[in-house]
N, CA, C and O of each residue as an XYZ file, in Angstrom:
520
protein
N      69.921    213.147     60.143
C      69.598    214.547     60.183
C      68.258    214.762     60.880
O      68.033    215.790     61.519
N      67.384    213.790     60.747
C      66.092    213.918     61.424
C      66.301    213.901     62.937
O      65.602    214.602     63.668
N      67.262    213.102     63.408
C      67.534    213.038     64.844
C      68.102    214.357     65.361
O      67.949    214.684     66.537
N      68.751    215.105     64.491
C      69.302    216.405     64.876
C      68.305    217.542     64.638
O      68.646    218.720     64.750
N      67.060    217.160     64.307
C      66.002    218.128     64.016
C      66.399    219.071     62.880
O      66.200    220.283     62.955
N      66.957    218.484     61.842
C      67.378    219.247     60.682
C      66.522    218.873     59.476
O      67.056    218.562     58.411
N      65.209    218.900     59.631
C      64.317    218.459     58.563
C      64.384    219.378     57.339
O      64.232    218.907     56.212
N      64.608    220.672     57.539
C      64.712    221.575     56.388
C      65.961    221.240     55.560
O      65.913    221.227     54.330
N      67.054    220.976     56.233
C      68.270    220.606     55.520
C      68.076    219.293     54.766
O      68.571    219.135     53.650
N      67.363    218.363     55.372
C      67.086    217.093     54.704
C      66.212    217.306     53.480
O      66.420    216.667     52.449
N      65.231    218.203     53.584
C      64.381    218.531     52.449
C      65.212    219.135     51.317
O      65.021    218.786     50.152
N      66.119    220.026     51.651
C      66.969    220.647     50.631
C      67.856    219.596     49.962
O      67.971    219.574     48.736
N      68.475    218.737     50.748
C      69.339    217.689     50.189
C      68.549    216.758     49.275
O      69.030    216.378     48.207
N      67.357    216.397     49.684
C      66.523    215.509     48.871
C      66.074    216.196     47.585
O      66.020    215.567     46.528
N      65.756    217.476     47.674
C      65.322    218.214     46.484
C      66.464    218.362     45.481
O      66.261    218.211     44.276
N      67.654    218.656     45.978
C      68.812    218.761     45.090
C      69.068    217.411     44.408
O      69.356    217.368     43.212
N      68.965    216.321     45.156
C      69.155    214.994     44.581
C      68.068    214.687     43.545
O      68.360    214.111     42.497
N      66.835    215.063     43.825
C      65.735    214.847     42.886
C      65.987    215.588     41.579
O      65.832    215.017     40.499
N      66.375    216.852     41.672
C      66.634    217.641     40.466
C      67.828    217.085     39.685
O      67.807    217.042     38.455
N      68.861    216.662     40.407
C      70.017    216.050     39.749
C      69.602    214.798     39.001
O      69.991    214.598     37.851
N      68.816    213.959     39.649
C      68.359    212.721     39.031
C      67.505    213.014     37.802
O      67.662    212.363     36.769
N      66.621    213.970     37.904
C      65.742    214.314     36.793
C      66.545    214.780     35.575
O      66.331    214.301     34.462
N      67.463    215.710     35.794
C      68.258    216.245     34.687
C      69.127    215.151     34.064
O      69.190    215.019     32.842
N      69.791    214.373     34.911
C      70.650    213.315     34.378
C      69.851    212.225     33.672
O      70.321    211.663     32.682
N      68.654    211.918     34.161
C      67.799    210.955     33.453
C      67.454    211.458     32.060
O      67.489    210.698     31.092
N      67.123    212.737     31.960
C      66.791    213.303     30.650
C      67.989    213.264     29.699
O      67.824    213.098     28.490
N      69.191    213.418     30.252
C      70.395    213.408     29.425
C      70.913    212.001     29.114
O      71.410    211.752     28.016
N      70.797    211.091     30.070
C      71.457    209.790     29.929
C      70.567    208.652     29.444
O      71.067    207.715     28.823
N      69.280    208.705     29.706
C      68.420    207.583     29.310
C      68.312    207.439     27.794
O      68.402    206.319     27.290
N      68.121    208.533     27.043
C      68.015    208.315     25.585
C      69.223    207.592     24.962
O      69.024    206.667     24.175
N      70.453    207.978     25.284
C      71.554    207.247     24.633
C      71.927    205.926     25.307
O      72.405    205.013     24.633
N      71.719    205.804     26.632
C      72.222    204.625     27.349
C      71.156    203.732     27.966
O      71.486    202.672     28.499
N      69.909    204.120     27.912
C      68.838    203.285     28.430
C      68.923    203.072     29.934
O      69.129    204.014     30.700
N      68.758    201.806     30.348
C      68.733    201.476     31.773
C      70.062    201.783     32.457
O      70.075    202.184     33.621
N      71.174    201.601     31.757
C      72.479    201.914     32.355
C      72.573    203.413     32.644
O      73.152    203.814     33.654
N      72.011    204.235     31.769
C      71.990    205.681     32.003
C      71.141    206.045     33.202
O      71.501    206.923     33.986
N      70.005    205.363     33.346
C      69.136    205.612     34.498
C      69.839    205.216     35.793
O      69.746    205.924     36.796
N      70.540    204.087     35.770
C      71.266    203.645     36.959
C      72.380    204.628     37.313
O      72.581    204.951     38.483
N      73.094    205.097     36.306
C      74.161    206.071     36.558
C      73.589    207.368     37.115
O      74.159    207.953     38.036
N      72.468    207.819     36.564
C      71.836    209.054     37.043
C      71.428    208.921     38.509
O      71.638    209.841     39.300
N      70.855    207.797     38.864
C      70.432    207.583     40.244
C      71.635    207.522     41.182
O      71.598    208.074     42.282
N      72.693    206.857     40.750
C      73.900    206.773     41.571
C      74.495    208.150     41.821
O      74.867    208.474     42.948
N      74.585    208.958     40.776
C      75.123    210.311     40.921
C      74.216    211.140     41.829
O      74.711    211.917     42.646
N      72.911    210.989     41.701
C      71.981    211.750     42.543
C      72.162    211.390     44.023
O      72.132    212.268     44.885
N      72.350    210.101     44.311
C      72.608    209.708     45.701
C      73.921    210.298     46.202
O      74.013    210.731     47.350
N      74.929    210.316     45.345
C      76.221    210.902     45.742
C      76.071    212.392     46.025
O      76.635    212.901     46.993
N      75.313    213.090     45.186
C      75.080    214.520     45.396
C      74.344    214.735     46.717
O      74.694    215.637     47.479
N      73.337    213.922     46.993
C      72.610    214.047     48.251
C      73.547    213.822     49.442
O      73.454    214.529     50.446
N      74.433    212.857     49.336
C      75.389    212.599     50.410
C      76.297    213.793     50.647
O      76.554    214.165     51.792
N      76.784    214.396     49.568
C      77.658    215.558     49.691
C      76.915    216.720     50.350
O      77.471    217.402     51.211
N      75.673    216.947     49.953
C      74.886    218.039     50.544
C      74.650    217.772     52.031
O      74.778    218.685     52.847
N      74.311    216.549     52.389
C      74.086    216.210     53.799
C      75.371    216.398     54.613
O      75.343    216.975     55.700
N      76.496    215.909     54.082
C      77.761    216.063     54.803
C      78.152    217.529     54.934
O      78.685    217.938     55.965
N      77.893    218.315     53.906
C      78.193    219.749     53.988
C      77.319    220.420     55.042
O      77.775    221.315     55.753
N      76.080    219.993     55.141
C      75.168    220.560     56.127
C      75.588    220.198     57.547
O      75.457    221.007     58.465
N      76.086    218.994     57.720
C      76.462    218.528     59.054
C      77.864    218.950     59.477
O      78.253    218.730     60.624
N      78.625    219.550     58.570
C      80.000    219.942     58.892
C      80.017    220.856     60.110
O      79.274    221.835     60.177
N      80.850    220.533     61.046
C      80.981    221.331     62.258
C      80.022    220.931     63.370
O      80.214    221.338     64.516
N      78.999    220.147     63.066
C      78.026    219.737     64.079
C      78.297    218.346     64.625
O      77.897    218.020     65.742
N      78.963    217.545     63.849
C      79.266    216.171     64.256
C      80.721    215.876     63.897
O      81.315    216.600     63.098
N      81.298    214.832     64.472
C      82.661    214.466     64.062
C      82.685    214.117     62.576
O      81.721    213.567     62.043
N      83.777    214.437     61.925
C      83.881    214.185     60.494
C      83.897    212.687     60.228
O      84.754    211.971     60.747
N      82.954    212.210     59.421
C      82.916    210.776     59.143
C      84.037    210.372     58.183
O      84.406    211.132     57.288
N      84.562    209.188     58.379
C      85.566    208.651     57.469
C      84.865    207.642     56.578
O      84.829    206.448     56.876
N      84.314    208.132     55.488
C      83.535    207.250     54.644
C      84.288    206.746     53.423
O      83.805    205.828     52.759
N      85.451    207.305     53.097
C      86.154    206.842     51.904
C      86.673    205.404     52.019
O      86.403    204.605     51.123
N      87.402    205.041     53.073
C      87.944    203.667     53.100
C      86.883    202.570     52.974
O      87.101    201.621     52.221
N      85.751    202.653     53.670
C      84.776    201.570     53.498
C      84.101    201.560     52.125
O      83.678    200.505     51.652
N      83.997    202.727     51.484
C      83.296    202.797     50.209
C      84.203    202.649     48.992
O      83.715    202.385     47.893
N      85.504    202.811     49.167
C      86.427    202.788     48.031
C      86.347    201.497     47.211
O      86.276    201.576     45.984
N      86.356    200.326     47.824
C      86.298    199.112     47.003
C      85.039    199.045     46.140
O      85.114    198.727     44.953
N      83.902    199.340     46.727
C      82.657    199.287     45.956
C      82.623    200.362     44.884
O      82.113    200.119     43.790
N      83.156    201.549     45.171
C      83.153    202.631     44.193
C      84.039    202.293     42.997
O      83.636    202.500     41.852
N      85.231    201.778     43.248
C      86.129    201.406     42.154
C      85.516    200.278     41.335
O      85.539    200.312     40.105
N      84.971    199.285     42.016
C      84.347    198.162     41.316
C      83.147    198.624     40.494
O      82.950    198.155     39.373
N      82.350    199.533     41.035
C      81.179    200.041     40.302
C      81.592    200.846     39.075
O      80.935    200.774     38.036
N      82.678    201.611     39.188
C      83.164    202.350     38.018
C      83.618    201.394     36.922
O      83.349    201.628     35.744
N      84.299    200.329     37.299
C      84.699    199.326     36.313
C      83.497    198.662     35.671
O      83.471    198.461     34.457
N      82.510    198.323     36.471
C      81.276    197.724     35.962
C      80.567    198.671     35.006
O      80.114    198.255     33.940
N      80.468    199.945     35.380
C      79.812    200.927     34.514
C      80.551    201.067     33.191
O      79.926    201.163     32.135
N      81.878    201.080     33.245
C      82.667    201.189     32.013
C      82.388    200.000     31.093
O      82.254    200.168     29.881
N      82.303    198.815     31.662
C      82.014    197.629     30.854
C      80.632    197.744     30.218
O      80.470    197.447     29.035
N      79.640    198.171     30.988
C      78.285    198.270     30.451
C      78.171    199.321     29.356
O      77.367    199.173     28.436
N      78.966    200.374     29.447
C      78.920    201.419     28.425
C      79.661    200.977     27.163
O      79.207    201.247     26.051
N      80.792    200.303     27.330
C      81.643    199.965     26.189
C      81.171    198.700     25.471
O      81.138    198.661     24.241
N      80.812    197.681     26.222
C      80.486    196.384     25.626
C      79.016    196.359     25.204
O      78.111    196.618     25.998
N      78.819    196.046     23.961
C      77.458    195.847     23.444
C      77.313    194.361     23.138
O      77.758    193.890     22.092
N      76.697    193.638     24.043
C      76.554    192.197     23.913
C      75.207    191.799     24.508
O      74.527    192.628     25.113
N      74.822    190.548     24.342
C      73.592    190.086     24.998
C      73.685    190.291     26.514
O      74.775    190.329     27.083
N      72.536    190.420     27.143
C      72.464    190.745     28.563
C      73.237    189.757     29.423
O      73.934    190.167     30.351
N      73.129    188.474     29.136
C      73.823    187.487     29.966
C      75.342    187.620     29.849
O      76.053    187.392     30.827
N      75.843    187.981     28.689
C      77.280    188.200     28.519
C      77.701    189.438     29.307
O      78.703    189.419     30.021
N      76.918    190.521     29.167
C      77.220    191.737     29.932
C      77.172    191.466     31.426
O      78.013    191.966     32.173
N      76.203    190.682     31.869
C      76.067    190.355     33.289
C      77.291    189.605     33.802
O      77.848    189.957     34.842
N      77.706    188.580     33.080
C      78.876    187.814     33.503
C      80.148    188.638     33.467
O      80.936    188.607     34.413
N      80.356    189.370     32.391
C      81.550    190.200     32.282
C      81.558    191.303     33.337
O      82.588    191.571     33.956
N      80.404    191.941     33.538
C      80.299    192.996     34.544
C      80.558    192.470     35.946
O      81.241    193.119     36.739
N      80.017    191.295     36.257
C      80.238    190.699     37.580
C      81.714    190.377     37.780
O      82.255    190.593     38.865
N      82.364    189.868     36.752
C      83.784    189.561     36.858
C      84.628    190.809     37.070
O      85.539    190.814     37.898
N      84.326    191.868     36.321
C      85.064    193.124     36.466
C      84.817    193.723     37.843
O      85.745    194.226     38.477
N      83.573    193.674     38.311
C      83.252    194.201     39.640
C      84.040    193.456     40.714
O      84.662    194.072     41.579
N      84.007    192.139     40.651
C      84.706    191.329     41.651
C      86.210    191.589     41.619
O      86.837    191.739     42.668
N      86.789    191.644     40.426
C      88.219    191.904     40.309
C      88.583    193.273     40.882
O      89.547    193.393     41.637
N      87.820    194.298     40.527
C      88.081    195.637     41.053
C      87.964    195.678     42.565
O      88.792    196.285     43.244
N      86.938    195.031     43.090
C      86.728    195.015     44.545
C      87.898    194.334     45.249
O      88.425    194.854     46.232
N      88.303    193.172     44.744
C      89.388    192.418     45.381
C      90.695    193.208     45.333
O      91.418    193.258     46.328
N      91.008    193.824     44.198
C      92.260    194.573     44.083
C      92.321    195.732     45.077
O      93.365    195.973     45.684
N      91.212    196.447     45.246
C      91.210    197.582     46.172
C      91.211    197.095     47.614
O      91.925    197.654     48.448
N      90.432    196.071     47.926
C      90.365    195.556     49.301
C      91.708    194.999     49.734
O      92.109    195.188     50.883
N      92.412    194.317     48.845
C      93.743    193.794     49.193
C      94.685    194.916     49.598
O      95.580    194.719     50.420
N      94.484    196.083     49.024
C      95.381    197.213     49.274
C      95.020    197.981     50.541
O      95.901    198.316     51.332
N      93.707    198.269     50.744
C      93.343    199.171     51.840
C      92.651    198.497     53.021
O      92.616    199.063     54.113
N      92.101    197.303     52.824
C      91.396    196.635     53.934
C      91.492    195.117     53.797
O      90.486    194.457     53.541
N      92.679    194.564     53.963
C      92.835    193.118     53.792
C      92.001    192.292     54.767
O      91.703    191.129     54.495
N      91.625    192.880     55.893
C      90.788    192.147     56.845
C      89.420    191.823     56.242
O      88.849    190.783     56.567
N      88.882    192.677     55.378
C      87.606    192.392     54.720
C      87.731    191.172     53.810
O      86.837    190.327     53.762
N      88.838    191.089     53.097
C      89.065    189.956     52.206
C      89.185    188.659     53.006
O      88.715    187.611     52.564
N      89.801    188.727     54.159
C      89.925    187.542     55.014
C      88.548    187.071     55.484
O      88.291    185.869     55.542
N      87.675    188.001     55.814
C      86.311    187.635     56.235
C      85.584    186.929     55.095
O      84.910    185.924     55.322
N      85.711    187.438     53.885
C      85.061    186.810     52.731
C      85.618    185.415     52.501
O      84.865    184.480     52.228
N      86.934    185.270     52.609
C      87.539    183.941     52.447
C      86.997    182.954     53.473
O      86.706    181.805     53.140
N      86.863    183.394     54.708
C      86.339    182.515     55.758
C      84.892    182.135     55.477
O      84.495    180.992     55.704
N      84.101    183.085     54.987
C      82.703    182.780     54.673
C      82.594    181.791     53.519
O      81.754    180.891     53.548
N      83.435    181.953     52.509
C      83.407    181.038     51.360
C      83.888    179.649     51.770
O      83.354    178.646     51.298
N      84.882    179.581     52.637
C      85.435    178.293     53.064
C      84.496    177.518     53.989
O      84.571    176.292     54.073
N      83.620    178.232     54.677
C      82.709    177.577     55.616
C      81.748    176.675     54.863
O      81.158    177.081     53.862
N      81.595    175.456     55.344
C      80.681    174.511     54.704
C      79.300    174.641     55.310
O      79.151    174.835     56.517
N      78.300    174.532     54.469
C      76.924    174.642     54.911
C      76.482    173.284     55.452
O      76.615    172.276     54.757
N      75.947    173.237     56.705
C      75.490    171.955     57.251
C      74.251    171.454     56.507
O      73.420    172.235     56.042
N      74.158    170.142     56.412
C      73.004    169.555     55.701
C      71.931    169.155     56.645
O      70.893    168.647     56.221
């Protein structure tokens, strides 16, 4: 947006995101702690993205952002659900959350972008030279 000389629109988008983050932090941190803060920040970034895209509508070609973001979004929702539901030591939550994230990511990528999964397989199969 700065390249399009839309600094006022960027200021508005950032301010809306700031206010969203502030309100959600006040609502979510007391009951959920750090997970609530992370969720509030994630939602604030999403709100800022929506405001920026709404501002740019009609000025640039419509971006196709859902397919590249879908795997991470689904995996993050699964991870968030685990962190909210499971009350366990941090290392257990970390391992369980990582497993749920990976499973969610793989299931969505297999469906909408199998080429991404192939790239990951090739990277994992590659041996590191000594």
